[in-house]
KEKE-3310 file (N, C-alpha, C; in steps of 0.2 Angstrom, whole numbers, plus 5000, padded with zeros to 4 digits):
npx = (5983:5985:5996:5989:5980:5989:5995:5984:5981:5992:5991:5979:5984:5993:5985:5977:5988:5992:5980:5980:5991:5987:5977:5984:5992:5982:5978:5990:5989:5978:5983:5993:5986:5979:5991:5994:5982:5984:5995:5988:5979:5987:5992:5981:5978:5988:5985:5973:5979:5985:5998:6001:5995:5979:5980:5991:5987:5976:5983:5991:5982:5975:5986:5990:5978:5977:5989:5986:5973:5977:5986:5978:5969:5977:5980:5967:5963:5972:5982:5995:6001:6007:6019:6036:6040:6028:6023:6023:6032:6042:6036:6026:6034:6042:6033:6027:6039:6041:6029:6030:6041:6037:6027:6036:6043:6032:6028:6040:6042:6038:6047:6055:6046:6039:6049:6054:6045:6048:6055:6045:6039:6050:6051:6040:6044:6056:6054:6051:6060:6075:6092:6101:6092:6086:6097:6099:6087:6087:6098:6094:6083:6090:6097:6087:6081:6091:6091:6079:6080:6090:6085:6075:6081:6084:6071:6067:6063:6055:6039:6037:6032:6021:6013:6004:6008:6021:6016:6009:6019:6027:6018:6016:6029:6030:6020:6026:6037:6031:6024:6035:6041:6031:6031:6044:6044:6035:6042:6053:6046:6040:6052:6056:6046:6048:6061:6057:6049:6058:6066:6057:6054:6067:6067:6057:6062:6072:6066:6059:6070:6074:6064:6065:6078:6079:6073:6057:6053:6065:6075:6086:6096:6085:6079:6079:6089:6100:6102:6108:6120:6126:6128:6138:6148:6151:6155:6166:6174:6176:6184:6195:6199:6198:6191:6175:6161:6145:6132:6118:6106:6095:6081:6078:6064:6054:6041:6035:6038:6030:6017:6017:6020:6015:6012:6017:6028:6035:6039:6047:6057:6063:6067:6076:6085:6091:6097:6106:6115:6119:6127:6137:6143:6156:6162:6164:6156:6140:6123:6107:6089:6083:6071:6056:6060:6073:6089:6103:6120:6134:6150:6163:6178:6183:6186:6178:6184:6189:6178:6174:6179:6172:6158:6158:6158:6146:6137:6140:6135:6122:6118:6121:6112:6098:6084:6073:6069:6060:6050:6045:6055:6058:6069:6081:6087:6098:6101:6114:6119:6133:6142:6156:6161:6163:6173:6166:6153:6136:6126:6114:6117:6127:6119:6110:6119:6122:6109:6107:6116:6111:6099:6104:6110:6098:6092:6100:6099:6098:6103:6117:6131:6134:6144:6145:6150)
npy = (4557:4544:4545:4552:4542:4532:4539:4540:4526:4523:4531:4525:4513:4516:4521:4510:4502:4510:4509:4495:4494:4502:4494:4483:4489:4492:4480:4475:4484:4479:4466:4471:4476:4464:4458:4466:4464:4451:4453:4462:4453:4444:4453:4456:4444:4443:4454:4448:4438:4445:4450:4462:4479:4485:4497:4497:4488:4495:4507:4501:4496:4507:4514:4505:4505:4518:4519:4510:4515:4528:4525:4518:4528:4536:4528:4525:4538:4542:4551:4546:4544:4556:4557:4553:4540:4530:4519:4523:4518:4520:4530:4521:4510:4517:4521:4509:4503:4513:4511:4498:4500:4509:4501:4492:4500:4504:4491:4483:4470:4462:4463:4454:4446:4457:4465:4455:4455:4465:4459:4455:4468:4473:4464:4466:4479:4478:4471:4481:4492:4500:4494:4503:4511:4502:4498:4510:4512:4501:4503:4515:4510:4500:4509:4516:4505:4501:4512:4511:4499:4502:4511:4504:4494:4482:4477:4473:4460:4443:4437:4424:4420:4412:4397:4400:4412:4408:4399:4408:4417:4408:4405:4417:4421:4410:4414:4425:4420:4412:4422:4429:4420:4417:4430:4430:4419:4425:4436:4430:4423:4434:4440:4429:4430:4443:4441:4432:4440:4449:4441:4437:4450:4453:4443:4447:4459:4455:4448:4459:4466:4457:4458:4471:4471:4460:4450:4443:4431:4425:4426:4433:4449:4463:4476:4488:4487:4484:4496:4506:4499:4499:4512:4514:4507:4514:4526:4522:4518:4530:4537:4529:4523:4510:4497:4492:4481:4478:4466:4463:4451:4441:4430:4419:4419:4419:4421:4412:4400:4402:4402:4389:4380:4385:4397:4393:4384:4394:4402:4393:4391:4404:4404:4393:4398:4410:4404:4395:4405:4411:4400:4399:4411:4423:4426:4439:4447:4455:4451:4451:4452:4461:4465:4457:4444:4448:4450:4457:4457:4462:4465:4466:4475:4472:4474:4476:4467:4457:4449:4437:4424:4424:4426:4415:4404:4405:4404:4391:4384:4386:4380:4367:4364:4354:4356:4349:4344:4353:4354:4342:4342:4355:4369:4380:4396:4410:4427:4439:4456:4466:4479:4490:4501:4518:4532:4546:4544:4541:4530:4527:4529:4519:4507:4509:4507:4493:4488:4491:4482:4470:4470:4469:4456:4449:4452:4447:4433:4427:4418:4421:4431:4449:4462:4479:4493)
npz = (6016:6019:6028:6038:6042:6047:6058:6066:6068:6076:6087:6092:6095:6105:6115:6119:6124:6135:6142:6145:6153:6164:6168:6173:6183:6192:6195:6202:6213:6220:6223:6231:6242:6246:6251:6262:6269:6274:6283:6292:6297:6305:6314:6321:6326:6335:6344:6349:6356:6366:6365:6358:6359:6354:6347:6339:6329:6324:6319:6309:6300:6296:6290:6280:6272:6268:6260:6249:6245:6241:6230:6222:6218:6211:6200:6195:6191:6182:6185:6188:6176:6173:6179:6179:6184:6181:6188:6201:6211:6220:6230:6235:6240:6250:6259:6263:6269:6279:6287:6292:6300:6309:6316:6322:6330:6339:6343:6348:6352:6342:6332:6324:6315:6309:6303:6295:6285:6277:6267:6258:6254:6248:6237:6230:6225:6219:6207:6198:6199:6195:6195:6201:6208:6217:6225:6231:6238:6246:6254:6261:6268:6276:6285:6291:6298:6306:6315:6321:6327:6336:6344:6350:6357:6369:6369:6357:6347:6346:6348:6359:6371:6375:6370:6360:6355:6349:6339:6331:6327:6320:6310:6304:6299:6290:6281:6276:6270:6260:6252:6247:6240:6230:6223:6219:6210:6201:6196:6190:6180:6173:6168:6160:6150:6145:6140:6130:6122:6118:6110:6100:6095:6089:6080:6071:6067:6060:6050:6044:6039:6030:6021:6017:6010:6002:5989:5989:5983:5976:5985:5983:5982:5981:5970:5977:5985:5977:5970:5979:5982:5969:5967:5977:5972:5961:5966:5973:5963:5956:5965:5968:5956:5953:5943:5938:5933:5926:5924:5915:5916:5908:5908:5894:5884:5895:5897:5889:5896:5907:5901:5895:5906:5917:5930:5943:5940:5933:5944:5951:5942:5942:5956:5956:5946:5952:5964:5958:5952:5963:5968:5960:5957:5960:5977:5980:5972:5968:5968:5962:5960:5947:5941:5937:5926:5925:5930:5940:5940:5949:5946:5955:5956:5942:5926:5910:5900:5908:5913:5908:5913:5926:5922:5914:5923:5929:5919:5915:5926:5926:5914:5917:5926:5931:5923:5920:5931:5936:5927:5914:5899:5900:5896:5900:5895:5894:5891:5891:5895:5896:5904:5907:5920:5916:5919:5926:5922:5927:5937:5931:5917:5916:5918:5907:5896:5898:5897:5884:5878:5882:5875:5862:5863:5864:5852:5842:5843:5855:5871:5874:5877:5876:5875:5880:5869)
capx = (5978:5988:6000:5985:5978:5995:5996:5978:5982:5998:5988:5975:5988:5996:5979:5976:5994:5991:5974:5982:5996:5984:5973:5989:5994:5976:5978:5995:5986:5974:5988:5997:5981:5979:5997:5993:5977:5987:5998:5983:5976:5991:5993:5974:5978:5993:5981:5969:5984:5988:6005:6002:5989:5975:5981:5995:5983:5972:5987:5993:5976:5974:5991:5989:5972:5979:5993:5982:5968:5980:5989:5972:5966:5982:5979:5961:5962:5977:5987:6001:6004:6011:6025:6041:6039:6021:6020:6023:6035:6046:6032:6023:6039:6044:6027:6027:6044:6040:6023:6032:6046:6033:6025:6042:6044:6027:6028:6047:6042:6036:6052:6057:6042:6038:6055:6055:6040:6051:6057:6039:6039:6055:6050:6036:6047:6062:6051:6050:6065:6082:6097:6103:6086:6085:6102:6098:6081:6089:6103:6091:6079:6094:6099:6081:6079:6096:6090:6073:6082:6094:6080:6071:6086:6083:6064:6066:6063:6049:6034:6037:6031:6016:6012:6000:6013:6025:6013:6008:6026:6029:6014:6017:6035:6029:6017:6031:6041:6027:6023:6041:6042:6027:6034:6051:6042:6032:6048:6056:6041:6040:6059:6056:6042:6052:6066:6054:6047:6064:6068:6052:6055:6073:6065:6053:6066:6076:6061:6058:6076:6074:6059:6068:6084:6079:6067:6053:6053:6071:6080:6092:6094:6080:6081:6080:6096:6105:6103:6114:6126:6129:6131:6144:6154:6153:6159:6173:6178:6178:6189:6201:6201:6197:6186:6170:6157:6139:6130:6111:6105:6088:6079:6075:6057:6051:6034:6033:6038:6024:6012:6017:6021:6011:6016:6020:6034:6039:6042:6052:6063:6066:6071:6082:6090:6094:6101:6112:6119:6123:6131:6143:6146:6162:6160:6165:6151:6134:6118:6100:6083:6082:6064:6053:6064:6079:6094:6109:6126:6139:6156:6167:6185:6183:6185:6174:6188:6190:6173:6173:6179:6166:6152:6158:6156:6138:6133:6141:6131:6115:6118:6121:6106:6093:6078:6068:6066:6054:6045:6048:6055:6060:6075:6081:6093:6099:6105:6118:6122:6139:6145:6160:6160:6167:6174:6162:6146:6132:6123:6109:6120:6130:6114:6108:6123:6121:6103:6107:6120:6106:6094:6108:6110:6091:6090:6105:6098:6098:6108:6123:6134:6136:6148:6144:6156)
capy = (4553:4538:4547:4553:4535:4529:4542:4538:4519:4523:4534:4520:4507:4519:4522:4503:4500:4514:4506:4489:4495:4505:4489:4479:4493:4492:4473:4475:4487:4474:4461:4474:4476:4457:4456:4470:4461:4445:4456:4464:4447:4442:4458:4456:4438:4445:4457:4443:4434:4449:4452:4469:4483:4486:4503:4495:4485:4500:4511:4497:4495:4514:4516:4501:4507:4525:4518:4506:4519:4533:4522:4516:4534:4539:4524:4526:4544:4543:4556:4543:4545:4563:4556:4549:4534:4529:4514:4526:4512:4524:4532:4515:4506:4521:4521:4502:4502:4517:4508:4492:4502:4512:4495:4489:4505:4503:4484:4480:4462:4459:4466:4449:4445:4463:4466:4450:4456:4470:4456:4455:4474:4474:4460:4470:4485:4476:4469:4487:4497:4498:4491:4509:4513:4496:4499:4516:4511:4496:4506:4519:4506:4497:4514:4517:4499:4501:4517:4509:4494:4505:4514:4498:4491:4475:4475:4470:4452:4440:4434:4417:4419:4407:4393:4403:4417:4404:4397:4414:4419:4403:4406:4424:4420:4406:4418:4430:4416:4411:4428:4431:4415:4419:4436:4428:4415:4429:4440:4425:4422:4440:4440:4425:4432:4448:4438:4429:4445:4452:4436:4438:4456:4452:4439:4451:4464:4451:4447:4465:4468:4453:4460:4477:4470:4454:4448:4438:4425:4422:4427:4437:4456:4467:4482:4493:4486:4485:4503:4510:4496:4501:4519:4513:4504:4519:4531:4519:4518:4537:4539:4525:4521:4502:4496:4487:4480:4475:4461:4462:4444:4440:4423:4419:4416:4417:4421:4405:4396:4403:4400:4382:4376:4388:4402:4390:4382:4400:4404:4388:4393:4410:4403:4389:4402:4414:4399:4393:4410:4412:4395:4399:4418:4425:4429:4447:4450:4457:4448:4452:4452:4468:4466:4452:4439:4451:4450:4461:4455:4468:4461:4471:4476:4469:4477:4472:4462:4451:4446:4431:4418:4424:4424:4408:4399:4406:4401:4383:4381:4387:4375:4360:4363:4349:4360:4344:4342:4357:4352:4338:4345:4362:4371:4388:4399:4417:4432:4444:4462:4468:4485:4492:4508:4523:4537:4552:4543:4540:4523:4526:4528:4513:4502:4510:4503:4486:4486:4491:4476:4464:4470:4466:4449:4445:4453:4443:4426:4425:4413:4424:4437:4454:4468:4486:4496)
capz = (6019:6022:6033:6044:6045:6051:6064:6070:6071:6081:6093:6095:6098:6111:6120:6121:6128:6141:6146:6147:6158:6169:6171:6176:6189:6197:6198:6207:6219:6223:6226:6237:6247:6249:6256:6268:6273:6278:6289:6297:6301:6310:6319:6325:6331:6341:6348:6353:6360:6371:6364:6357:6360:6348:6344:6334:6324:6320:6315:6303:6295:6293:6286:6274:6268:6265:6254:6244:6242:6237:6224:6217:6216:6206:6194:6192:6188:6177:6187:6188:6169:6172:6182:6176:6187:6181:6192:6208:6215:6226:6236:6238:6244:6256:6263:6266:6274:6285:6290:6296:6305:6315:6320:6326:6336:6343:6346:6347:6353:6335:6327:6320:6310:6305:6299:6290:6280:6272:6261:6254:6252:6243:6232:6225:6222:6214:6200:6193:6200:6192:6200:6205:6213:6221:6230:6235:6242:6251:6259:6266:6273:6281:6290:6295:6302:6311:6320:6325:6332:6341:6349:6353:6362:6371:6369:6350:6347:6343:6353:6360:6378:6376:6364:6355:6352:6345:6333:6327:6325:6315:6304:6301:6296:6284:6276:6273:6265:6254:6248:6244:6234:6224:6220:6215:6204:6196:6193:6185:6174:6169:6165:6154:6145:6142:6135:6124:6118:6114:6105:6094:6091:6085:6074:6067:6064:6055:6044:6041:6036:6024:6016:6014:6006:5998:5985:5993:5979:5975:5991:5980:5983:5977:5967:5982:5988:5972:5968:5983:5981:5963:5969:5981:5968:5957:5970:5974:5956:5954:5970:5968:5949:5952:5938:5940:5928:5928:5919:5915:5914:5907:5906:5887:5883:5901:5896:5886:5902:5911:5897:5894:5911:5923:5934:5948:5937:5932:5950:5952:5938:5945:5962:5954:5943:5957:5968:5954:5951:5970:5970:5955:5957:5965:5984:5980:5967:5971:5963:5964:5955:5945:5939:5933:5925:5924:5936:5939:5943:5949:5946:5958:5954:5936:5919:5905:5897:5913:5916:5905:5918:5931:5919:5911:5928:5930:5913:5915:5931:5923:5908:5920:5930:5928:5923:5919:5938:5937:5922:5909:5893:5901:5895:5902:5893:5897:5888:5896:5892:5900:5903:5912:5922:5913:5924:5925:5921:5933:5937:5926:5911:5915:5916:5900:5891:5899:5894:5876:5876:5883:5869:5856:5864:5862:5845:5838:5843:5863:5873:5872:5880:5872:5878:5877:5866)
cpx = (5980:5992:5995:5982:5983:5995:5990:5979:5987:5995:5983:5978:5991:5991:5978:5982:5993:5985:5976:5987:5992:5980:5978:5991:5988:5976:5984:5993:5982:5978:5991:5992:5980:5985:5996:5988:5980:5991:5994:5980:5980:5992:5986:5975:5983:5989:5976:5973:5987:5995:6006:5995:5985:5977:5986:5992:5979:5977:5989:5988:5975:5980:5991:5984:5974:5984:5990:5977:5971:5983:5983:5969:5970:5981:5973:5960:5967:5982:5994:6005:6008:6018:6030:6041:6031:6018:6020:6026:6038:6041:6028:6028:6041:6039:6026:6033:6043:6034:6026:6037:6042:6030:6030:6043:6039:6026:6035:6047:6040:6041:6054:6052:6040:6043:6056:6050:6042:6053:6051:6038:6044:6054:6045:6039:6052:6060:6052:6056:6071:6086:6099:6098:6085:6090:6101:6092:6083:6094:6099:6086:6084:6096:6093:6080:6085:6094:6084:6075:6086:6090:6076:6075:6084:6076:6063:6067:6058:6045:6035:6036:6026:6016:6009:6004:6018:6022:6011:6014:6028:6025:6015:6024:6034:6025:6021:6035:6037:6025:6029:6043:6038:6029:6040:6049:6039:6037:6051:6052:6041:6047:6059:6052:6045:6057:6063:6051:6052:6066:6063:6053:6061:6071:6061:6057:6070:6072:6060:6064:6077:6070:6061:6073:6083:6072:6064:6053:6060:6076:6086:6090:6089:6083:6083:6087:6102:6107:6109:6120:6130:6132:6137:6150:6156:6157:6166:6178:6180:6184:6195:6204:6200:6191:6181:6165:6150:6136:6122:6109:6097:6086:6076:6068:6054:6044:6031:6033:6032:6018:6011:6017:6017:6015:6020:6027:6038:6043:6047:6058:6067:6070:6077:6087:6094:6099:6107:6117:6123:6128:6137:6146:6152:6159:6160:6160:6145:6128:6111:6095:6082:6075:6062:6058:6071:6083:6100:6114:6131:6145:6162:6175:6187:6182:6181:6178:6190:6185:6171:6173:6173:6160:6152:6156:6148:6135:6134:6136:6124:6114:6118:6115:6101:6086:6072:6065:6060:6048:6048:6049:6057:6067:6076:6088:6093:6103:6108:6120:6127:6141:6150:6159:6165:6167:6170:6155:6142:6129:6118:6112:6124:6125:6111:6112:6123:6115:6103:6111:6115:6101:6098:6108:6104:6090:6094:6104:6097:6103:6115:6125:6136:6138:6146:6150:6159)
cpy = (4547:4539:4548:4547:4532:4532:4540:4531:4519:4526:4529:4515:4510:4519:4515:4501:4504:4511:4499:4489:4498:4499:4484:4482:4492:4485:4472:4479:4482:4468:4464:4474:4470:4456:4460:4467:4455:4448:4458:4459:4445:4447:4458:4450:4439:4449:4453:4439:4438:4451:4459:4473:4484:4492:4502:4492:4490:4505:4507:4497:4502:4516:4512:4503:4514:4524:4515:4511:4525:4531:4520:4522:4537:4535:4525:4532:4546:4548:4553:4544:4552:4562:4552:4542:4532:4524:4517:4521:4515:4526:4526:4511:4510:4520:4514:4501:4506:4514:4503:4494:4505:4506:4492:4494:4505:4496:4481:4472:4458:4461:4460:4447:4451:4465:4461:4451:4461:4466:4456:4462:4475:4470:4463:4475:4483:4473:4475:4491:4495:4496:4497:4511:4508:4497:4505:4515:4506:4499:4511:4515:4503:4502:4515:4511:4499:4506:4515:4504:4497:4508:4509:4495:4484:4472:4472:4463:4449:4437:4427:4415:4413:4403:4396:4408:4413:4401:4403:4417:4415:4404:4412:4424:4416:4409:4423:4426:4414:4416:4430:4426:4416:4425:4434:4424:4420:4434:4436:4424:4428:4441:4436:4427:4439:4446:4435:4434:4449:4447:4437:4444:4456:4448:4443:4456:4461:4450:4453:4467:4463:4456:4467:4476:4465:4453:4442:4431:4421:4422:4431:4445:4459:4473:4488:4493:4486:4492:4506:4506:4498:4508:4519:4511:4510:4524:4528:4519:4525:4539:4535:4523:4513:4501:4492:4486:4477:4471:4461:4455:4443:4433:4423:4416:4414:4417:4415:4400:4396:4400:4393:4378:4378:4392:4399:4387:4388:4402:4399:4389:4399:4408:4398:4393:4406:4409:4397:4398:4411:4407:4395:4406:4418:4428:4436:4450:4451:4455:4450:4452:4460:4470:4460:4446:4442:4452:4454:4458:4460:4464:4466:4470:4472:4473:4473:4466:4456:4448:4439:4425:4418:4422:4417:4403:4399:4403:4393:4380:4381:4381:4368:4359:4358:4353:4355:4342:4347:4355:4348:4342:4353:4363:4378:4390:4406:4421:4437:4450:4464:4475:4487:4499:4512:4529:4543:4550:4541:4532:4522:4525:4522:4507:4503:4506:4496:4484:4486:4484:4470:4464:4467:4459:4446:4446:4449:4435:4423:4420:4415:4430:4442:4460:4474:4489:4501)
cpz = (6022:6028:6039:6047:6049:6058:6069:6073:6076:6087:6096:6098:6105:6117:6123:6125:6135:6145:6149:6153:6164:6173:6175:6183:6194:6200:6203:6213:6223:6226:6232:6243:6250:6254:6262:6273:6277:6284:6294:6301:6306:6316:6324:6329:6336:6346:6353:6358:6366:6370:6362:6358:6354:6344:6338:6328:6320:6316:6309:6298:6292:6288:6279:6269:6265:6259:6248:6241:6238:6230:6219:6214:6210:6199:6191:6189:6182:6179:6187:6181:6168:6175:6178:6178:6187:6185:6200:6213:6221:6231:6239:6243:6251:6261:6267:6271:6280:6290:6295:6301:6311:6319:6324:6332:6341:6347:6345:6348:6347:6330:6322:6314:6306:6301:6293:6284:6275:6266:6256:6250:6246:6237:6227:6222:6217:6208:6195:6194:6196:6197:6204:6210:6218:6227:6234:6240:6248:6257:6264:6271:6278:6287:6294:6300:6308:6317:6324:6330:6338:6346:6353:6358:6363:6370:6362:6351:6344:6349:6353:6368:6380:6369:6358:6351:6347:6339:6328:6324:6319:6309:6300:6297:6289:6279:6272:6268:6259:6249:6244:6238:6228:6220:6216:6209:6198:6192:6188:6179:6170:6165:6159:6148:6141:6137:6129:6119:6114:6109:6098:6091:6087:6079:6069:6064:6059:6049:6040:6037:6029:6019:6013:6009:6001:5994:5988:5989:5978:5980:5989:5982:5979:5974:5971:5985:5983:5970:5972:5982:5974:5964:5973:5977:5963:5960:5972:5968:5954:5959:5969:5960:5948:5948:5941:5934:5930:5922:5920:5913:5914:5904:5899:5887:5889:5901:5893:5891:5906:5907:5896:5900:5918:5926:5940:5946:5935:5938:5952:5948:5940:5952:5961:5951:5948:5961:5964:5953:5957:5971:5966:5954:5961:5972:5984:5976:5971:5966:5966:5958:5954:5943:5935:5932:5923:5930:5935:5943:5943:5950:5948:5956:5947:5930:5915:5902:5902:5916:5914:5910:5923:5928:5916:5916:5929:5925:5913:5920:5929:5918:5911:5924:5927:5928:5922:5926:5940:5933:5916:5902:5894:5900:5896:5899:5895:5892:5892:5892:5898:5898:5908:5913:5918:5918:5922:5924:5927:5932:5932:5919:5910:5914:5909:5895:5892:5896:5887:5874:5877:5877:5863:5857:5862:5854:5840:5839:5850:5864:5872:5877:5876:5877:5875:5875:5871)
residu = (MET:ILE:GLU:GLY:GLU:ALA:LYS:LEU:GLU:LYS:ALA:ILE:LYS:ALA:THR:HIS:ALA:ARG:ALA:ARG:ASP:GLN:LYS:GLN:ARG:LEU:ALA:TRP:THR:ALA:SER:THR:GLY:ALA:SER:TYR:LEU:VAL:ASP:ALA:VAL:PHE:LEU:GLY:LEU:PHE:VAL:LEU:ALA:GLY:THR:ILE:PRO:ALA:SER:VAL:PHE:TYR:PHE:PHE:VAL:ALA:GLY:ALA:ALA:ALA:VAL:CYS:ALA:GLY:THR:TYR:ALA:LEU:TYR:ALA:SER:GLY:LEU:ASN:LEU:ARG:PHE:ARG:ASP:GLN:ASN:VAL:ILE:TRP:PRO:GLN:THR:VAL:ALA:GLY:VAL:ALA:LEU:HIS:LEU:VAL:VAL:VAL:ALA:LEU:ALA:PRO:GLN:LEU:ALA:PHE:PRO:VAL:LEU:GLY:ASN:LEU:PHE:THR:VAL:PHE:ALA:PHE:ALA:PHE:ILE:TRP:LEU:SER:VAL:ARG:ASN:SER:VAL:VAL:LEU:CYS:ALA:LEU:SER:CYS:LEU:ALA:THR:GLY:ALA:VAL:LEU:TRP:ALA:SER:GLY:ALA:ARG:ALA:GLY:PHE:ALA:ALA:ALA:THR:GLY:ALA:GLU:VAL:VAL:LEU:THR:TRP:LEU:CYS:PHE:SER:ALA:ILE:LEU:GLY:ARG:PHE:LEU:LEU:LEU:SER:VAL:TYR:ALA:ASN:ASP:MET:ARG:SER:ARG:LEU:ALA:GLU:GLY:ARG:ARG:ARG:LEU:ALA:ASN:SER:LEU:GLU:GLN:ILE:GLN:GLU:LEU:VAL:HIS:TYR:ASP:GLU:LEU:THR:ARG:ALA:PHE:ASN:ARG:ARG:THR:LEU:THR:PRO:ARG:LEU:GLU:GLN:GLU:ARG:SER:ARG:ALA:GLU:ARG:THR:GLY:VAL:PRO:PHE:SER:VAL:ALA:LEU:ILE:ASP:ILE:ASP:HIS:PHE:LYS:LEU:VAL:ASN:ASP:THR:TYR:GLY:HIS:GLY:ALA:GLY:ASP:GLU:VAL:LEU:ARG:ALA:PHE:ALA:ALA:THR:VAL:HIS:ALA:THR:MET:ARG:ASP:THR:ASP:ILE:PHE:GLY:ARG:TYR:GLY:GLY:GLU:GLU:PHE:LEU:LEU:ILE:LEU:THR:SER:THR:ALA:PRO:GLY:ALA:VAL:ALA:PRO:ALA:LEU:GLY:ARG:VAL:CYS:ALA:GLY:LEU:ALA:ALA:TYR:ASP:TRP:ASN:ALA:ILE:ALA:PRO:GLY:LEU:ALA:VAL:LYS:GLN:SER:ILE:GLY:VAL:ALA:GLY:PHE:ARG:LYS:GLY:GLU:ASN:VAL:GLY:GLN:LEU:LEU:GLN:ARG:ALA:ASP:ALA:ALA:LEU:TYR:GLU:ALA:LYS:ARG:THR:GLY:ARG:ASP:ARG:ILE:VAL:TYR:SER:GLU)
# end
């Protein structure tokens, strides 16, 4: 049941993501149409100025309308989702380049502003294309542009025969630069948002890793992490013969701490206890919360007869801690059960012997260390 609900939730999220992406693509189509409209206005003004025939204007408007309408239909119907390139960038860009080059061929006197507008076409495309595809597209466009200019010969240039043509050429080029600037700013903003998204994702993954491996209250390893680490030590000891030991540490009368000083003070005791052990244990040892007020210390490369110095430092640190800072009159003691790994036994058997030693420490008066036989 839970697995089915998880799959349903995942499917719903995927559907929402697709709908959001399609909405963004439709918005881009509207932006593309607005850009083509600006170009059409300038071509119309050049027609009124007598620079180019009206047929060039009609051709451009028809071509631009076909590109935008076709793209909109693909997005609105969802057919673009069947393609590898769901943004359909390649067809749009190729159509845009071809449309401008045909205009140059038909009206070579406008070659300068019309070819300059290819920067706007590429700025739209390069936001989405990979570096490889961008290079390929640029190379093909350059070859096609060279062919058109070669065919146009001396007729290629820019309109400046009259004052009106000079002003129109200037305004047209200014509009090209403005759109290119806006697209560049948008691309930079999108890259910044993507970088911020990656940073947040990295932080989220780090937090998830912490939740997986660490106890939320004490920031020590949790039982989920301690178990495989114990198995690693067991495997290494079986393989190499290097000994290791475990110490189960239990806070004495912890229930009384909660009952007397409150659960908030009990949480502070657990946090301070774990922090003190971390500060006094050896760097090579492994420490974590095994459950409740019980902690596990894995003493690597150490036989039971050699754990006393390491445990002595831990106990001295706990004894020196000012528990009164948590609650006046509070005193914290601990009982410890120690067991060394025996060749051939499993992790469960090792922990069972350590737990038996811990039980003996509590039975015989607490606040002491007992070693498994």
